[in-house]
C-alpha positions in Angstrom: 2.2 6.7 31.3 3.4 3.2 32.2 5.7 2.4 35.1 9.4 2.1 34.6 11.1 0.0 37.3 14.8 -0.1 36.1 16.6 3.3 36.2 13.4 5.2 36.9 15.3 8.4 37.0 15.5 8.2 33.2 11.7 8.1 33.0 10.0 11.1 31.3 6.4 11.4 32.7 4.9 14.2 30.6 2.9 13.5 27.4 4.9 16.3 25.8 8.0 14.2 26.2 6.3 11.3 24.3 5.1 13.6 21.5 8.7 15.0 21.2 10.2 11.5 20.7 7.4 10.3 18.3 7.7 13.5 16.2 11.5 13.4 16.0 11.5 9.9 14.4 9.8 8.4 11.4 10.5 4.6 11.9 9.4 2.4 14.7 9.3 -1.3 15.3 5.8 -2.8 15.6 5.6 -6.0 17.6 2.9 -8.5 18.4 2.4 -12.3 18.7 1.0 -14.2 15.8 0.1 -17.9 16.2 2.0 -18.1 19.4 5.2 -16.7 17.9 6.8 -13.2 18.3 6.5 -10.9 15.3 8.2 -7.5 14.8 8.7 -5.3 11.8 10.1 -1.8 11.3 7.5 0.6 9.9 7.1 4.2 8.9 4.7 6.0 11.1 3.4 9.4 12.0 1.7 10.8 15.0 -1.4 12.7 14.2 -3.0 14.1 17.4 -3.7 11.2 19.8 -3.1 8.5 17.2 -0.1 6.9 15.5 -0.9 6.1 11.9 0.8 3.2 10.0 0.1 1.6 6.7 1.0 -1.5 4.8 -0.3 -4.0 2.3 -3.7 -5.6 2.7 -1.9 -8.9 1.8 0.2 -8.8 5.0 -1.4 -11.4 7.3 0.3 -10.1 10.5 -0.9 -6.5 9.8 -4.5 -7.9 9.4 -3.9 -9.7 12.7 -3.1 -6.5 14.6 -5.8 -4.5 12.7 -8.3 -7.0 14.1 -7.4 -6.0 17.6 -4.4 -8.1 18.7 -2.4 -6.4 21.4 0.7 -4.7 20.0 3.5 -2.3 20.9 5.4 0.3 18.9 8.9 1.1 20.0 11.1 4.1 18.9 14.7 4.9 19.7 16.8 7.9 18.9 20.5 7.6 19.5 22.1 10.9 20.4 25.6 9.9 21.5 27.8 7.0 22.4 29.0 7.6 26.0 32.7 6.5 26.3 33.7 6.0 30.0 37.1 5.1 31.3 35.9 1.5 31.6 33.5 -0.8 29.8 31.0 -1.1 32.6 30.3 2.6 32.8 30.2 3.2 29.0 26.6 3.8 27.8 24.6 5.9 25.3 22.6 9.1 25.3 19.2 8.3 23.8 15.5 9.1 23.7 13.1 6.2 23.5 9.4 5.5 23.7 7.1 2.5 23.7 3.4 2.8 23.0 1.1 -0.2 23.7 -2.4 -0.9 22.8 -4.8 -2.3 20.3 -4.6 -1.0 16.7 -7.7 -0.1 14.9 -8.3 -0.4 11.1 -9.1 3.1 9.7 -12.5 2.9 8.0 -12.5 2.9 4.3 -14.4 6.2 4.0 -11.7 8.1 5.9 -8.7 5.9 4.9 -7.6 8.3 2.2 -7.7 11.2 4.5 -5.5 9.3 7.0 -3.0 8.3 4.3 -2.7 12.0 3.3 -2.1 13.0 6.9 0.5 10.2 7.3 2.2 11.3 4.0 2.2 15.0 4.9 3.6 14.3 8.3 6.5 12.5 6.7 6.9 14.8 3.7 5.3 18.1 4.5 2.8 19.1 1.8 3.6 16.3 -0.7 -0.1 15.4 -1.1 -0.7 18.7 -2.8 2.0 18.2 -5.4 1.0 14.8 -6.8 -2.2 13.1 -8.0 -4.8 11.6 -5.7 -4.5 7.9 -4.9 -6.6 5.6 -7.1 -9.3 3.3 -5.9 -7.0 0.3 -6.7 -4.2 1.8 -4.7 -6.5 2.5 -1.7 -7.9 -1.0 -1.9 -4.4 -2.5 -1.7 -3.4 -0.4 1.3 -4.3 -1.2 4.9 -4.3 1.9 7.1 -4.2 1.3 10.9 -4.1 3.5 13.9 -2.6 3.0 17.4 -4.4 5.2 20.0 -2.2 6.9 22.5 -4.0 6.1 25.7 -3.1 7.2 29.3 -1.0 4.5 31.1 -0.1 2.8 27.8 3.2 4.4 27.0 6.6 5.0 28.5 9.4 7.4 27.7 13.1 7.0 28.7 16.1 9.2 28.0 19.7 9.7 29.0 21.8 12.8 28.4 25.0 14.2 29.7 28.6 13.1 30.0 29.9 9.7 31.3 29.9 9.1 35.0 33.2 9.3 36.7 33.8 5.6 36.5 37.3 4.9 37.8 38.2 8.6 37.7 41.4 7.8 35.8 42.8 11.0 34.2 45.1 9.0 32.0 42.2 7.2 30.1 40.1 9.3 27.6 36.4 9.6 28.4 33.7 11.7 26.8 30.9 11.7 24.2 30.7 10.8 20.5 27.6 12.7 19.3 25.4 10.8 16.8 22.8 12.4 14.5 20.7 11.7 11.5 20.8 14.4 8.8 19.2 14.9 5.4 21.6 15.2 2.5 21.0 17.0 -0.8 18.0 15.4 -2.6 18.9 13.1 -5.5 16.8 13.4 -8.6 15.3 10.2 -10.2 16.9 9.3 -13.5 13.6 9.7 -15.5 12.9 13.3 -14.2 13.8 16.2 -16.4 16.8 18.3 -15.3 14.7 21.4 -15.4 12.1 20.1 -12.9 12.9 21.9 -9.6 13.0 20.2 -6.2 9.5 20.7 -4.8 8.7 22.6 -1.6 7.7 19.4 0.2 11.2 17.8 -0.3 12.9 21.1 0.7 10.7 21.2 3.8 11.7 17.6 4.6 15.4 18.3 4.2 15.2 21.5 6.2 13.5 19.6 9.1 16.3 17.1 9.3 19.3 19.4 8.9 21.5 18.6 11.8 18.9 16.5 13.6 
C-alpha cells in the first residue's frame, strides 16, 4: 500500500481492508489530467479479482485518454456517521475510504463482453443471465477499461468510534449520527406488465444493501 503521512493511525495496511471498501461501494471518482487540466468524473465500477473494471462511451475523449495509459486515480468514500463533538474543532466523521492509483488498460475486444458481464453481475448479481446478450453495435459503442490493483499503489483510511472528549463539557450534547445507504423496494418501469415478477438479480441487489 502507499504511505499515509497525516493521521497514519487511520491507515489500514491489509489488502483485505482495501477489498472490503471497494466491494462495499459501487461508485468512485476517476481522476486524471487531460491537456494540462484536472479531470474527474464519478463512475460505476466493480472489483473483479485484482482489477477494477469500469466502462463508458467510446466517444468520451477523457476515457480514451486514460485507456491509452495516462496515470489515473480512483477514489471511494463510505460515510458511516457524522461525529458530533462538544466543539466544532473536534467534530468529525466516521468513514472508510480508498484510493487506487495506476495506469488503466483497455480490455481487448475479444474479452470485452466477458468483462462487461462480470461488471454487471458484480453490481446486479446474476442479471446477465436474465436478459439478452449485448449486440455488436452496443459492444462497439462501449469502452471497457481496467485499473490493476498493484502493491504500493493504493491507500485505505478509516475512522470509527465516538467523538473525542473535546472540552469534556457535560452540558453540551456529543455523540454520533449514523449514516447508511439502503436499498428500497424496487419500482417497476411503467411499460412492464404487472404480472412480471421482480427478478432474482434485483432481489439479490436489494438484499445486499438492506441496512448497509
